[in-house]
C-alpha positions as CSV (number, residue, x, y, z in Angstrom):
1,M,92.5,75.1,49.7
2,M,90.1,72.0,49.6
3,M,91.3,70.8,46.5
4,V,95.2,70.9,47.8
5,L,93.7,68.8,50.8
6,S,92.2,66.4,48.9
7,S,95.0,66.0,46.5
8,L,97.3,65.4,49.7
9,A,94.9,63.0,51.1
10,L,94.8,61.0,47.9
11,T,98.7,61.0,47.5
12,L,99.0,59.6,51.1
13,L,96.5,56.8,50.5
14,C,98.5,55.8,47.2
15,L,101.6,55.8,49.1
16,L,100.3,53.9,52.0
17,R,98.9,51.4,49.6
18,A,102.0,51.2,47.6
19,G,103.9,50.2,50.7
20,A,101.5,47.5,51.6
21,E,101.6,46.0,48.1
22,V,105.6,45.4,48.1
23,P,106.0,41.7,47.4
24,V,107.9,39.4,49.6
25,Q,110.0,36.4,48.4
26,P,107.6,33.4,48.5
27,G,108.7,30.4,50.8
28,F,111.6,32.8,52.2
29,N,114.2,30.8,54.1
30,T,116.0,32.4,56.9
31,E,118.9,29.7,57.1
32,K,119.6,30.2,53.4
33,F,119.3,33.9,53.6
34,A,121.7,34.5,56.8
35,G,125.3,35.2,56.2
36,T,127.5,37.9,54.5
37,W,126.1,40.2,51.6
38,H,127.6,43.3,49.9
39,V,125.5,46.3,49.3
40,T,126.3,46.7,45.6
41,A,123.7,49.1,44.5
42,A,121.1,51.3,46.4
43,A,118.4,53.5,45.7
44,S,116.6,55.9,48.1
45,N,114.7,59.4,48.1
46,C,116.4,59.8,51.9
47,S,117.9,63.2,51.7
48,M,121.1,62.1,53.5
49,F,121.5,59.2,50.8
50,L,121.0,61.5,48.0
51,K,123.8,63.9,49.3
52,M,126.2,61.2,50.1
53,K,125.6,58.6,47.1
54,D,128.2,59.6,44.5
55,G,131.1,59.2,47.4
56,M,129.8,55.8,48.9
57,K,131.4,52.4,48.3
58,S,129.9,49.0,48.8
59,S,129.4,48.0,52.4
60,I,129.4,44.5,54.2
61,T,126.2,43.4,55.7
62,T,125.9,40.3,57.9
63,I,122.6,38.9,58.6
64,S,121.5,36.6,61.3
65,F,118.4,35.6,62.9
66,T,117.5,35.3,66.7
67,P,115.8,32.1,68.1
68,E,112.6,34.1,68.1
69,G,112.8,34.7,64.2
70,D,113.8,38.3,64.4
71,L,116.4,39.7,61.9
72,A,119.6,41.1,63.2
73,M,121.8,43.1,60.5
74,K,125.4,44.3,61.1
75,L,126.4,46.8,58.3
76,V,129.9,48.0,58.1
77,W,130.0,51.3,55.9
78,P,133.4,52.8,54.7
79,L,133.4,56.5,55.3
80,L,135.9,59.0,54.1
81,D,138.1,58.9,57.4
82,R,136.7,55.6,59.0
83,C,134.8,52.6,58.9
84,Q,131.4,52.9,60.7
85,K,129.5,49.9,62.0
86,F,125.7,49.9,62.6
87,E,123.7,47.0,64.4
88,L,119.8,46.9,63.6
89,L,117.2,44.6,64.8
90,F,114.0,43.8,62.9
91,Q,111.2,42.1,64.5
92,R,109.4,39.3,62.3
93,S,106.1,40.2,61.3
94,G,103.4,37.5,60.5
95,Q,104.9,36.9,57.0
96,A,108.2,35.3,56.4
97,G,110.6,37.7,54.8
98,H,108.9,40.6,56.3
99,Y,110.2,42.4,59.4
100,M,109.5,45.6,61.3
101,A,111.5,48.0,63.5
102,A,108.9,49.6,65.6
103,Q,111.0,52.1,67.2
104,E,111.9,53.8,64.1
105,E,108.7,52.9,62.2
106,R,110.8,50.7,59.7
107,D,109.3,48.2,57.4
108,L,111.9,45.8,55.9
109,R,110.9,43.4,53.1
110,V,113.0,40.8,51.3
111,M,111.6,41.1,47.9
112,E,113.4,38.5,45.9
113,T,116.5,36.5,46.5
114,D,118.2,33.3,45.0
115,Y,119.9,32.9,48.4
116,S,123.4,32.1,46.9
117,C,124.0,35.3,44.6
118,Y,121.6,38.2,45.1
119,A,118.7,39.8,47.1
120,I,116.7,42.8,46.7
121,V,115.5,44.5,49.8
122,H,112.8,47.2,50.4
123,E,112.9,49.2,53.5
124,L,110.2,52.0,54.2
125,K,111.0,54.5,56.9
126,Q,107.8,56.3,58.0
127,G,108.8,57.9,61.3
128,G,111.2,60.6,62.2
129,Q,112.3,63.5,60.3
130,D,113.3,61.9,57.2
131,P,110.6,59.5,56.1
132,H,111.9,57.5,53.0
133,T,111.9,54.4,50.6
134,A,115.1,52.6,50.0
135,L,116.0,49.7,47.7
136,Q,119.2,47.7,48.2
137,L,120.8,45.3,45.7
138,L,122.7,42.6,48.1
139,T,125.3,40.2,46.3
140,R,127.4,37.3,48.2
141,D,130.5,38.9,46.5
142,Q,131.2,42.5,45.5
143,G,130.4,41.9,41.7
144,V,126.9,42.4,39.9
145,S,125.9,41.0,36.5
146,P,124.4,43.5,34.0
147,Q,121.2,41.5,34.1
148,L,120.9,41.7,37.7
149,L,121.4,45.4,37.6
150,Q,118.8,45.7,35.0
151,R,116.2,44.0,37.3
152,F,117.2,46.2,40.2
153,K,116.5,49.3,37.9
154,E,113.1,48.0,37.0
155,L,112.1,47.5,40.7
156,I,113.1,51.1,41.4
157,L,110.5,52.4,39.4
158,T,108.0,49.9,41.0
159,A,109.1,51.4,44.4
160,G,108.1,55.0,43.5
161,L,112.2,55.8,43.2
162,T,113.8,57.2,40.1
163,K,117.0,56.1,38.4
164,D,118.6,59.4,39.5
165,M,118.3,58.3,43.0
166,M,120.3,55.2,42.5
167,A,123.9,54.6,43.0
168,I,126.1,51.7,42.1
169,L,128.4,51.2,44.6
170,P,132.2,50.7,43.8
171,K,134.0,47.7,45.5
172,S,135.8,48.1,48.7
173,G,138.2,46.2,50.8
174,E,138.8,49.1,53.2
175,C,136.5,47.9,56.1
176,H,136.3,45.0,58.2
177,E,134.0,44.4,61.2
178,D,137.0,44.5,63.6
179,Q,138.2,47.8,62.8
180,C,135.0,50.1,62.9
181,S,133.5,52.4,65.2
182,K,129.9,51.3,66.4
183,A,126.6,52.8,66.2
184,I,123.7,50.8,67.5
185,R,120.1,51.8,66.2
């Protein structure tokens, strides 16, 4: 029993340490990052994502920043019978490119971006019934190069995820912001 508890404690410490070591884009620029992005690939150990990933399509994400520097995210996901809109607000942390949502214990980091073509975003959700890690590949259009996809696959492993937790999301033109039901988080 003592050995199991020691192993569990060591595992938790490793997970906490891994979360703290997630890099953030050096010199992150909010003005360049704001705008419309498409989620073209995602990986997560979230149980709901794993159940739905094979039927998911690319979604649209609109990112803006409040005057206080907080990140506002509007997501439009095509579902089987409708389009679903989510609105999320992440408060800025002490580091540019790193944001927190205290009510859901979410930690969001822009790991890398070139601002004009792609961004890789890491999310760690620690609270609630389904704590999870997620990585998203955002692109300004719905296409993705083989080189960029390879880079994303490399980062999946460094985030403690596996390739079987990844979904390359097919293009979708089905949903637009004005035709969605809304869920605010």
